[in-house]
All heavy atoms as TSV, in Angstrom:
chain	resi	resn	atom	element	x	y	z
A	1	MET	N	N	-5.822	-7.242	-2.292
A	1	MET	CA	C	-4.904	-6.548	-1.505
A	1	MET	C	C	-3.728	-6.265	-2.475
A	1	MET	O	O	-3.091	-5.133	-2.269
A	1	MET	CB	C	-4.405	-7.501	-0.392
A	1	MET	CG	C	-3.695	-6.822	0.667
A	1	MET	SD	S	-4.762	-5.690	1.506
A	1	MET	CE	C	-3.591	-4.402	1.953
A	2	PHE	N	N	-3.360	-7.142	-3.335
A	2	PHE	CA	C	-2.340	-6.837	-4.218
A	2	PHE	C	C	-2.456	-5.678	-5.147
A	2	PHE	O	O	-1.568	-4.891	-5.363
A	2	PHE	CB	C	-1.986	-8.158	-5.154
A	2	PHE	CG	C	-0.800	-8.111	-5.995
A	2	PHE	CD1	C	0.400	-8.007	-5.418
A	2	PHE	CD2	C	-0.962	-7.982	-7.318
A	2	PHE	CE1	C	1.627	-7.932	-6.307
A	2	PHE	CE2	C	0.091	-7.755	-8.187
A	2	PHE	CZ	C	1.314	-7.810	-7.676
A	3	ALA	N	N	-3.785	-5.538	-5.575
A	3	ALA	CA	C	-4.192	-4.450	-6.445
A	3	ALA	C	C	-4.025	-3.121	-5.630
A	3	ALA	O	O	-3.541	-2.048	-6.282
A	3	ALA	CB	C	-5.553	-4.564	-6.937
A	4	LEU	N	N	-4.256	-3.070	-4.392
A	4	LEU	CA	C	-3.971	-1.877	-3.619
A	4	LEU	C	C	-2.533	-1.496	-3.574
A	4	LEU	O	O	-2.200	-0.277	-3.725
A	4	LEU	CB	C	-4.498	-2.094	-2.148
A	4	LEU	CG	C	-4.344	-0.936	-1.123
A	4	LEU	CD1	C	-5.146	0.192	-1.584
A	4	LEU	CD2	C	-4.704	-1.376	0.177
A	5	LEU	N	N	-1.741	-2.429	-3.505
A	5	LEU	CA	C	-0.272	-2.162	-3.379
A	5	LEU	C	C	0.184	-1.570	-4.898
A	5	LEU	O	O	1.005	-0.763	-4.998
A	5	LEU	CB	C	0.551	-3.375	-3.076
A	5	LEU	CG	C	0.289	-3.854	-1.678
A	5	LEU	CD1	C	1.154	-5.181	-1.396
A	5	LEU	CD2	C	0.832	-2.777	-0.691
A	6	LEU	N	N	-0.357	-2.055	-5.858
A	6	LEU	CA	C	-0.082	-1.669	-7.279
A	6	LEU	C	C	-0.491	-0.250	-7.455
A	6	LEU	O	O	0.173	0.567	-8.014
A	6	LEU	CB	C	-0.624	-2.573	-8.270
A	6	LEU	CG	C	-0.041	-4.008	-8.554
A	6	LEU	CD1	C	-0.882	-4.734	-9.548
A	6	LEU	CD2	C	1.493	-3.787	-8.922
A	7	ILE	N	N	-1.754	0.103	-7.051
A	7	ILE	CA	C	-2.288	1.446	-7.103
A	7	ILE	C	C	-1.402	2.397	-6.260
A	7	ILE	O	O	-1.138	3.468	-6.729
A	7	ILE	CB	C	-3.792	1.463	-6.689
A	7	ILE	CG1	C	-4.649	0.619	-7.710
A	7	ILE	CG2	C	-4.264	2.837	-6.503
A	7	ILE	CD1	C	-6.020	0.363	-7.235
A	8	GLU	N	N	-1.040	1.998	-5.145
A	8	GLU	CA	C	-0.229	2.794	-4.227
A	8	GLU	C	C	1.089	3.060	-4.960
A	8	GLU	O	O	1.644	4.293	-4.792
A	8	GLU	CB	C	-0.049	2.161	-2.917
A	8	GLU	CG	C	0.701	3.042	-1.856
A	8	GLU	CD	C	0.919	2.225	-0.573
A	8	GLU	OE1	O	-0.087	1.507	-0.164
A	8	GLU	OE2	O	1.996	2.415	-0.018
A	9	GLY	N	N	1.648	2.095	-5.460
A	9	GLY	CA	C	3.063	2.239	-6.086
A	9	GLY	C	C	2.813	3.259	-7.280
A	9	GLY	O	O	3.748	4.019	-7.635
A	10	ALA	N	N	1.851	3.098	-8.119
A	10	ALA	CA	C	1.575	3.972	-9.304
A	10	ALA	C	C	1.360	5.344	-8.796
A	10	ALA	O	O	1.837	6.323	-9.486
A	10	ALA	CB	C	0.361	3.470	-10.108
A	11	ALA	N	N	0.695	5.614	-7.657
A	11	ALA	CA	C	0.523	6.960	-7.162
A	11	ALA	C	C	1.744	7.494	-6.715
A	11	ALA	O	O	1.985	8.705	-6.914
A	11	ALA	CB	C	-0.547	6.943	-5.989
A	12	TYR	N	N	2.603	6.741	-5.999
A	12	TYR	CA	C	3.866	7.260	-5.624
A	12	TYR	C	C	4.741	7.752	-6.785
A	12	TYR	O	O	5.326	8.776	-6.742
A	12	TYR	CB	C	4.704	6.085	-4.784
A	12	TYR	CG	C	6.077	6.588	-4.487
A	12	TYR	CD1	C	6.324	7.386	-3.457
A	12	TYR	CD2	C	7.148	6.248	-5.393
A	12	TYR	CE1	C	7.664	7.905	-3.059
A	12	TYR	CE2	C	8.499	6.589	-5.077
A	12	TYR	CZ	C	8.627	7.423	-3.984
A	12	TYR	OH	O	9.979	7.816	-3.720
A	13	TRP	N	N	4.834	6.898	-7.874
A	13	TRP	CA	C	5.709	7.263	-8.984
A	13	TRP	C	C	5.138	8.493	-9.778
A	13	TRP	O	O	5.816	9.273	-10.288
A	13	TRP	CB	C	5.943	6.133	-9.951
A	13	TRP	CG	C	6.938	5.203	-9.229
A	13	TRP	CD1	C	6.688	4.002	-8.763
A	13	TRP	CD2	C	8.351	5.558	-8.920
A	13	TRP	NE1	N	7.828	3.391	-8.038
A	13	TRP	CE2	C	8.794	4.415	-8.283
A	13	TRP	CE3	C	9.096	6.561	-9.108
A	13	TRP	CZ2	C	10.118	4.352	-7.823
A	13	TRP	CZ3	C	10.482	6.578	-8.671
A	13	TRP	CH2	C	10.977	5.524	-8.031
A	14	ALA	N	N	3.758	8.625	-9.753
A	14	ALA	CA	C	3.097	9.770	-10.373
A	14	ALA	C	C	3.463	11.088	-9.526
A	14	ALA	O	O	3.770	12.104	-10.128
A	14	ALA	CB	C	1.653	9.587	-10.490
A	15	ALA	N	N	3.479	10.907	-8.247
A	15	ALA	CA	C	3.782	12.040	-7.413
A	15	ALA	C	C	5.287	12.363	-7.499
A	15	ALA	O	O	5.583	13.542	-7.507
A	15	ALA	CB	C	3.461	11.770	-5.881
A	16	LYS	N	N	6.093	11.351	-7.633
A	16	LYS	CA	C	7.572	11.522	-7.766
A	16	LYS	C	C	7.889	12.311	-9.106
A	16	LYS	O	O	8.645	13.203	-9.106
A	16	LYS	CB	C	8.278	10.234	-7.729
A	16	LYS	CG	C	9.755	10.333	-7.666
A	16	LYS	CD	C	10.220	11.013	-6.356
A	16	LYS	CE	C	11.745	10.973	-6.454
A	16	LYS	NZ	N	12.243	11.644	-5.099
A	17	LEU	N	N	7.200	11.943	-10.141
A	17	LEU	CA	C	7.353	12.493	-11.444
A	17	LEU	C	C	6.907	13.966	-11.371
A	17	LEU	O	O	7.640	14.910	-11.980
A	17	LEU	CB	C	6.633	11.789	-12.537
A	17	LEU	CG	C	6.712	12.374	-13.954
A	17	LEU	CD1	C	8.145	12.189	-14.401
A	17	LEU	CD2	C	5.796	11.667	-14.885
A	18	HIS	N	N	5.782	14.214	-10.666
A	18	HIS	CA	C	5.381	15.586	-10.512
A	18	HIS	C	C	6.334	16.534	-9.789
A	18	HIS	O	O	6.587	17.669	-9.959
A	18	HIS	CB	C	3.973	15.609	-9.850
A	18	HIS	CG	C	3.433	17.069	-9.569
A	18	HIS	ND1	N	3.010	17.741	-10.500
A	18	HIS	CD2	C	3.324	17.720	-8.382
A	18	HIS	CE1	C	2.584	18.963	-10.020
A	18	HIS	NE2	N	2.856	18.893	-8.759
A	19	GLN	N	N	6.917	15.835	-8.636
A	19	GLN	CA	C	7.994	16.500	-7.812
A	19	GLN	C	C	9.176	16.845	-8.716
A	19	GLN	O	O	9.630	17.996	-8.623
A	19	GLN	CB	C	8.365	15.710	-6.703
A	19	GLN	CG	C	9.567	16.234	-5.945
A	19	GLN	CD	C	10.238	15.212	-5.049
A	19	GLN	OE1	O	10.009	14.048	-5.146
A	19	GLN	NE2	N	11.050	15.655	-4.153
A	20	LEU	N	N	9.659	16.056	-9.635
A	20	LEU	CA	C	10.777	16.226	-10.407
A	20	LEU	C	C	10.436	17.233	-11.470
A	20	LEU	O	O	11.323	18.196	-11.731
A	20	LEU	CB	C	11.269	14.952	-11.008
A	20	LEU	CG	C	11.860	13.966	-10.063
A	20	LEU	CD1	C	12.163	12.643	-10.828
A	20	LEU	CD2	C	13.087	14.401	-9.362
A	21	ASN	N	N	9.339	17.198	-12.036
A	21	ASN	CA	C	8.931	18.083	-13.014
A	21	ASN	C	C	8.832	19.547	-12.507
A	21	ASN	O	O	9.114	20.602	-13.144
A	21	ASN	CB	C	7.791	17.765	-13.833
A	21	ASN	CG	C	7.967	16.657	-14.788
A	21	ASN	OD1	O	9.122	16.315	-15.167
A	21	ASN	ND2	N	6.835	15.822	-15.021
A	22	ALA	N	N	8.203	19.711	-11.289
A	22	ALA	CA	C	8.012	20.961	-10.656
A	22	ALA	C	C	9.279	21.478	-9.958
A	22	ALA	O	O	9.181	22.646	-9.354
A	22	ALA	CB	C	6.817	20.926	-9.682
A	23	ARG	N	N	10.319	20.721	-9.860
A	23	ARG	CA	C	11.492	20.971	-9.046
A	23	ARG	C	C	11.186	21.282	-7.647
A	23	ARG	O	O	11.854	22.289	-7.093
A	23	ARG	CB	C	12.263	22.127	-9.799
A	23	ARG	CG	C	12.769	21.816	-11.159
A	23	ARG	CD	C	13.592	22.876	-11.869
A	23	ARG	NE	N	13.803	22.586	-13.184
A	23	ARG	CZ	C	14.908	21.991	-13.634
A	23	ARG	NH1	N	15.836	21.574	-12.689
A	23	ARG	NH2	N	15.129	21.800	-14.825
A	24	ARG	N	N	10.357	20.517	-7.107
A	24	ARG	CA	C	10.058	20.684	-5.623
A	24	ARG	C	C	10.980	19.862	-4.777
A	24	ARG	O	O	11.453	18.872	-5.166
A	24	ARG	CB	C	8.647	20.246	-5.301
A	24	ARG	CG	C	7.529	20.993	-5.931
A	24	ARG	CD	C	6.184	20.462	-5.637
A	24	ARG	NE	N	5.116	21.333	-5.746
A	24	ARG	CZ	C	3.917	21.147	-5.267
A	24	ARG	NH1	N	3.620	20.069	-4.743
A	24	ARG	NH2	N	3.142	22.057	-5.332
A	25	PRO	N	N	11.312	20.462	-3.608
A	25	PRO	CA	C	12.181	19.721	-2.632
A	25	PRO	C	C	11.585	18.510	-1.998
A	25	PRO	O	O	12.243	17.628	-1.565
A	25	PRO	CB	C	12.590	20.845	-1.586
A	25	PRO	CG	C	11.455	21.773	-1.585
A	25	PRO	CD	C	10.912	21.848	-3.033
A	26	HIS	N	N	10.293	18.538	-1.823
A	26	HIS	CA	C	9.501	17.489	-1.159
A	26	HIS	C	C	8.434	16.933	-1.930
A	26	HIS	O	O	7.855	17.428	-2.934
A	26	HIS	CB	C	8.844	18.038	0.115
A	26	HIS	CG	C	9.872	18.605	1.119
A	26	HIS	ND1	N	10.806	17.808	1.852
A	26	HIS	CD2	C	10.074	19.988	1.498
A	26	HIS	CE1	C	11.504	18.686	2.468
A	26	HIS	NE2	N	11.071	19.893	2.334
A	27	LEU	N	N	8.198	15.596	-1.728
A	27	LEU	CA	C	7.250	14.819	-2.461
A	27	LEU	C	C	5.839	15.299	-2.026
A	27	LEU	O	O	5.411	15.425	-0.936
A	27	LEU	CB	C	7.406	13.328	-2.080
A	27	LEU	CG	C	6.644	12.387	-2.888
A	27	LEU	CD1	C	7.145	12.212	-4.349
A	27	LEU	CD2	C	6.743	10.963	-2.213
A	28	PRO	N	N	4.951	15.538	-3.132
A	28	PRO	CA	C	3.528	15.900	-2.726
A	28	PRO	C	C	2.854	14.646	-2.018
A	28	PRO	O	O	3.171	13.469	-2.301
A	28	PRO	CB	C	2.946	16.176	-4.154
A	28	PRO	CG	C	4.002	16.252	-5.105
A	28	PRO	CD	C	5.168	15.637	-4.469
A	29	ALA	N	N	1.971	14.922	-1.168
A	29	ALA	CA	C	1.269	13.917	-0.420
A	29	ALA	C	C	2.192	13.006	0.389
A	29	ALA	O	O	1.784	11.792	0.676
A	29	ALA	CB	C	0.393	13.080	-1.431
A	30	LEU	N	N	3.187	13.553	0.780
A	30	LEU	CA	C	4.152	12.793	1.642
A	30	LEU	C	C	3.468	12.207	2.939
A	30	LEU	O	O	3.673	11.026	3.262
A	30	LEU	CB	C	5.369	13.651	1.993
A	30	LEU	CG	C	6.542	12.882	2.714
A	30	LEU	CD1	C	7.083	11.697	1.861
A	30	LEU	CD2	C	7.534	13.904	3.085
A	31	PRO	N	N	2.643	12.890	3.668
A	31	PRO	CA	C	2.086	12.294	4.817
A	31	PRO	C	C	1.142	11.084	4.502
A	31	PRO	O	O	1.132	10.149	5.234
A	31	PRO	CB	C	1.137	13.448	5.349
A	31	PRO	CG	C	1.805	14.678	4.878
A	31	PRO	CD	C	2.329	14.340	3.601
A	32	ALA	N	N	0.487	11.168	3.314
A	32	ALA	CA	C	-0.297	9.917	2.916
A	32	ALA	C	C	0.588	8.802	2.659
A	32	ALA	O	O	0.176	7.579	3.008
A	32	ALA	CB	C	-1.130	10.318	1.665
A	33	PHE	N	N	1.714	8.964	2.048
A	33	PHE	CA	C	2.568	7.846	1.827
A	33	PHE	C	C	3.224	7.225	3.126
A	33	PHE	O	O	3.461	6.096	3.272
A	33	PHE	CB	C	3.719	8.085	0.774
A	33	PHE	CG	C	3.162	8.395	-0.627
A	33	PHE	CD1	C	3.258	9.652	-1.223
A	33	PHE	CD2	C	2.659	7.373	-1.290
A	33	PHE	CE1	C	2.695	9.846	-2.467
A	33	PHE	CE2	C	2.093	7.483	-2.581
A	33	PHE	CZ	C	2.144	8.786	-3.155
A	34	ARG	N	N	3.482	8.269	4.092
A	34	ARG	CA	C	3.963	7.765	5.305
A	34	ARG	C	C	3.039	7.000	6.081
A	34	ARG	O	O	3.237	5.958	6.770
A	34	ARG	CB	C	4.442	8.901	6.228
A	34	ARG	CG	C	5.717	9.611	5.797
A	34	ARG	CD	C	6.073	10.749	6.645
A	34	ARG	NE	N	7.430	11.296	6.220
A	34	ARG	CZ	C	7.797	12.516	6.437
A	34	ARG	NH1	N	7.065	13.349	7.068
A	34	ARG	NH2	N	8.939	12.921	5.997
A	35	ALA	N	N	1.691	7.465	6.000
A	35	ALA	CA	C	0.637	6.618	6.656
A	35	ALA	C	C	0.420	5.320	5.999
A	35	ALA	O	O	0.231	4.291	6.648
A	35	ALA	CB	C	-0.681	7.407	6.543
A	36	ALA	N	N	0.553	5.264	4.718
A	36	ALA	CA	C	0.549	3.896	3.990
A	36	ALA	C	C	1.643	2.883	4.375
A	36	ALA	O	O	1.434	1.844	4.495
A	36	ALA	CB	C	0.417	4.177	2.448
A	37	ARG	N	N	2.858	3.511	4.622
A	37	ARG	CA	C	3.951	2.776	5.038
A	37	ARG	C	C	3.708	2.098	6.350
A	37	ARG	O	O	4.119	0.878	6.527
A	37	ARG	CB	C	5.193	3.562	5.014
A	37	ARG	CG	C	6.499	2.914	5.382
A	37	ARG	CD	C	7.731	3.724	5.389
A	37	ARG	NE	N	7.548	4.746	6.372
A	37	ARG	CZ	C	8.255	5.908	6.418
A	37	ARG	NH1	N	9.176	6.079	5.418
A	37	ARG	NH2	N	8.066	6.754	7.250
A	38	THR	N	N	3.046	2.837	7.183
A	38	THR	CA	C	2.668	2.203	8.539
A	38	THR	C	C	1.504	1.291	8.425
A	38	THR	O	O	1.514	0.187	9.003
A	38	THR	CB	C	2.260	3.424	9.536
A	38	THR	OG1	O	3.418	4.300	9.493
A	38	THR	CG2	C	1.977	2.789	10.874
A	39	ALA	N	N	0.477	1.557	7.604
A	39	ALA	CA	C	-0.664	0.810	7.496
A	39	ALA	C	C	-0.608	-0.489	6.668
A	39	ALA	O	O	-1.270	-1.467	6.876
A	39	ALA	CB	C	-1.935	1.579	6.924
A	40	ASN	N	N	0.335	-0.550	5.699
A	40	ASN	CA	C	0.448	-1.629	4.708
A	40	ASN	C	C	0.691	-2.956	5.470
A	40	ASN	O	O	0.016	-3.998	5.194
A	40	ASN	CB	C	1.384	-1.342	3.683
A	40	ASN	CG	C	0.903	-0.512	2.575
A	40	ASN	OD1	O	-0.300	-0.356	2.456
A	40	ASN	ND2	N	1.818	-0.024	1.724
A	41	PRO	N	N	1.759	-3.083	6.316
A	41	PRO	CA	C	1.911	-4.354	7.074
A	41	PRO	C	C	0.736	-4.773	7.874
A	41	PRO	O	O	0.516	-6.057	7.905
A	41	PRO	CB	C	3.136	-4.059	7.860
A	41	PRO	CG	C	3.858	-2.950	7.333
A	41	PRO	CD	C	2.794	-2.058	6.672
A	42	LEU	N	N	0.030	-3.848	8.519
A	42	LEU	CA	C	-1.153	-4.144	9.288
A	42	LEU	C	C	-2.233	-4.702	8.432
A	42	LEU	O	O	-2.847	-5.786	8.809
A	42	LEU	CB	C	-1.557	-2.964	10.059
A	42	LEU	CG	C	-0.537	-2.420	11.097
A	42	LEU	CD1	C	-1.111	-1.139	11.730
A	42	LEU	CD2	C	-0.230	-3.427	12.141
A	43	LEU	N	N	-2.474	-4.028	7.358
A	43	LEU	CA	C	-3.489	-4.522	6.396
A	43	LEU	C	C	-3.202	-5.924	5.732
A	43	LEU	O	O	-4.109	-6.795	5.618
A	43	LEU	CB	C	-3.726	-3.478	5.209
A	43	LEU	CG	C	-4.316	-2.101	5.713
A	43	LEU	CD1	C	-4.290	-1.137	4.556
A	43	LEU	CD2	C	-5.753	-2.394	6.182
A	44	LEU	N	N	-1.956	-6.021	5.343
A	44	LEU	CA	C	-1.479	-7.327	4.753
A	44	LEU	C	C	-1.713	-8.433	5.853
A	44	LEU	O	O	-2.217	-9.607	5.431
A	44	LEU	CB	C	-0.124	-7.318	4.311
A	44	LEU	CG	C	0.206	-6.542	3.045
A	44	LEU	CD1	C	1.587	-6.320	2.793
A	44	LEU	CD2	C	-0.492	-7.241	1.837
A	45	THR	N	N	-1.262	-8.238	7.038
A	45	THR	CA	C	-1.454	-9.277	8.184
A	45	THR	C	C	-2.896	-9.519	8.350
A	45	THR	O	O	-3.248	-10.740	8.459
A	45	THR	CB	C	-0.745	-8.788	9.386
A	45	THR	OG1	O	0.594	-8.568	9.124
A	45	THR	CG2	C	-0.960	-9.785	10.566
A	46	ALA	N	N	-3.724	-8.503	8.478
A	46	ALA	CA	C	-5.117	-8.711	8.746
A	46	ALA	C	C	-5.761	-9.502	7.590
A	46	ALA	O	O	-6.617	-10.329	7.753
A	46	ALA	CB	C	-5.852	-7.403	8.917
A	47	SER	N	N	-5.389	-9.191	6.323
A	47	SER	CA	C	-6.070	-9.867	5.199
A	47	SER	C	C	-5.510	-11.426	5.129
A	47	SER	O	O	-6.435	-12.257	4.770
A	47	SER	CB	C	-5.642	-9.223	3.871
A	47	SER	OG	O	-4.323	-9.384	3.554
A	48	HIS	N	N	-4.325	-11.674	5.518
A	48	HIS	CA	C	-3.920	-13.101	5.538
A	48	HIS	C	C	-4.608	-13.751	6.726
A	48	HIS	O	O	-4.979	-14.970	6.514
A	48	HIS	CB	C	-2.373	-13.200	5.736
A	48	HIS	CG	C	-1.713	-12.821	4.468
A	48	HIS	ND1	N	-1.599	-13.779	3.472
A	48	HIS	CD2	C	-1.071	-11.730	4.077
A	48	HIS	CE1	C	-0.858	-13.329	2.489
A	48	HIS	NE2	N	-0.513	-12.109	2.808
A	49	LEU	N	N	-4.753	-13.100	7.929
A	49	LEU	CA	C	-5.444	-13.787	9.023
A	49	LEU	C	C	-6.913	-14.004	8.617
A	49	LEU	O	O	-7.424	-15.060	8.929
A	49	LEU	CB	C	-5.347	-13.008	10.251
A	49	LEU	CG	C	-4.004	-12.903	10.977
A	49	LEU	CD1	C	-3.987	-11.933	12.084
A	49	LEU	CD2	C	-3.566	-14.337	11.312
A	50	ALA	N	N	-7.517	-13.124	7.993
A	50	ALA	CA	C	-8.936	-13.160	7.653
A	50	ALA	C	C	-9.072	-14.335	6.667
A	50	ALA	O	O	-9.996	-15.262	6.648
A	50	ALA	CB	C	-9.453	-11.968	7.174
A	51	ARG	N	N	-8.185	-14.413	5.637
A	51	ARG	CA	C	-8.190	-15.470	4.622
A	51	ARG	C	C	-7.978	-16.894	5.354
A	51	ARG	O	O	-8.787	-17.813	5.010
A	51	ARG	CB	C	-7.152	-15.265	3.630
A	51	ARG	CG	C	-7.200	-16.314	2.615
A	51	ARG	CD	C	-5.931	-16.261	1.648
A	51	ARG	NE	N	-4.835	-16.655	2.532
A	51	ARG	CZ	C	-3.523	-16.499	2.223
A	51	ARG	NH1	N	-3.264	-15.904	1.141
A	51	ARG	NH2	N	-2.661	-16.928	3.078
A	52	ASP	N	N	-7.078	-16.996	6.296
A	52	ASP	CA	C	-6.875	-18.253	6.919
A	52	ASP	C	C	-8.075	-18.680	7.864
A	52	ASP	O	O	-8.312	-19.901	7.891
A	52	ASP	CB	C	-5.592	-18.184	7.762
A	52	ASP	CG	C	-4.363	-18.168	6.907
A	52	ASP	OD1	O	-4.495	-18.464	5.686
A	52	ASP	OD2	O	-3.325	-17.725	7.476
A	53	LEU	N	N	-8.712	-17.729	8.460
A	53	LEU	CA	C	-9.903	-18.003	9.289
A	53	LEU	C	C	-11.077	-18.474	8.489
A	53	LEU	O	O	-11.904	-19.194	9.003
A	53	LEU	CB	C	-10.254	-16.818	10.200
A	53	LEU	CG	C	-9.176	-16.521	11.277
A	53	LEU	CD1	C	-9.583	-15.227	12.026
A	53	LEU	CD2	C	-9.012	-17.744	12.207
A	54	THR	N	N	-11.238	-17.910	7.292
A	54	THR	CA	C	-12.322	-18.178	6.439
A	54	THR	C	C	-12.138	-19.450	5.586
A	54	THR	O	O	-13.217	-19.782	4.882
A	54	THR	CB	C	-12.952	-17.048	5.627
A	54	THR	OG1	O	-11.795	-16.602	4.777
A	54	THR	CG2	C	-13.262	-15.871	6.466
A	55	ARG	N	N	-10.988	-19.920	5.445
A	55	ARG	CA	C	-10.626	-21.040	4.593
A	55	ARG	C	C	-11.190	-22.318	5.225
A	55	ARG	O	O	-10.894	-22.587	6.408
A	55	ARG	CB	C	-9.217	-21.157	4.384
A	55	ARG	CG	C	-8.773	-22.232	3.432
A	55	ARG	CD	C	-7.282	-22.456	3.269
A	55	ARG	NE	N	-6.803	-21.235	2.544
A	55	ARG	CZ	C	-5.604	-20.799	2.405
A	55	ARG	NH1	N	-4.631	-21.419	3.061
A	55	ARG	NH2	N	-5.343	-19.799	1.629
A	56	PRO	N	N	-12.002	-23.112	4.536
A	56	PRO	CA	C	-12.415	-24.365	5.032
A	56	PRO	C	C	-11.326	-25.341	5.308
A	56	PRO	O	O	-10.307	-25.335	4.604
A	56	PRO	CB	C	-13.375	-24.965	4.026
A	56	PRO	CG	C	-13.112	-24.233	2.745
A	56	PRO	CD	C	-12.433	-22.907	3.179
A	57	THR	N	N	-11.336	-26.050	6.407
A	57	THR	CA	C	-10.352	-27.062	6.683
A	57	THR	C	C	-10.760	-28.447	6.052
A	57	THR	O	O	-11.867	-28.741	5.904
A	57	THR	CB	C	-10.340	-27.253	8.191
A	57	THR	OG1	O	-11.600	-27.653	8.694
A	57	THR	CG2	C	-9.875	-25.901	8.957
A	58	ARG	N	N	-9.613	-29.056	5.745
A	58	ARG	CA	C	-9.852	-30.441	5.039
A	58	ARG	C	C	-10.022	-31.529	6.285
A	58	ARG	O	O	-9.091	-31.464	7.186
A	58	ARG	CB	C	-8.657	-30.837	4.240
A	58	ARG	CG	C	-8.663	-29.985	2.936
A	58	ARG	CD	C	-7.617	-30.453	2.007
A	58	ARG	NE	N	-6.645	-29.434	1.984
A	58	ARG	CZ	C	-5.351	-29.660	1.617
A	58	ARG	NH1	N	-4.977	-30.797	1.214
A	58	ARG	NH2	N	-4.510	-28.623	1.527
A	59	PRO	N	N	-10.852	-32.415	6.047
A	59	PRO	CA	C	-10.931	-33.476	7.078
A	59	PRO	C	C	-9.680	-34.427	6.787
A	59	PRO	O	O	-9.268	-34.643	5.792
A	59	PRO	CB	C	-12.235	-34.276	6.696
A	59	PRO	CG	C	-12.675	-33.863	5.397
A	59	PRO	CD	C	-11.922	-32.440	5.134
A	60	ARG	N	N	-9.249	-34.950	8.021
A	60	ARG	CA	C	-8.081	-35.825	7.916
A	60	ARG	C	C	-8.411	-37.282	7.857
A	60	ARG	O	O	-9.361	-37.887	8.224
A	60	ARG	CB	C	-7.174	-35.648	9.158
A	60	ARG	CG	C	-6.576	-34.147	8.994
A	60	ARG	CD	C	-5.553	-34.081	10.209
A	60	ARG	NE	N	-5.148	-32.628	10.093
A	60	ARG	CZ	C	-3.940	-32.313	10.461
A	60	ARG	NH1	N	-3.074	-33.150	10.944
A	60	ARG	NH2	N	-3.589	-31.154	10.422
């Protein structure tokens, strides 16, 4: 999951650099970054819940 966030961050900065070089007023692929902003917390929560459910419990 952490690698996904790193890739997303790299894609954002590559798009931002392209925007600045092309002197565009808006960021390319803005809808995709907006969708990721909404989906990221859900994906992080789901991955943590899945990890906790599959983790073996220690006997007391």
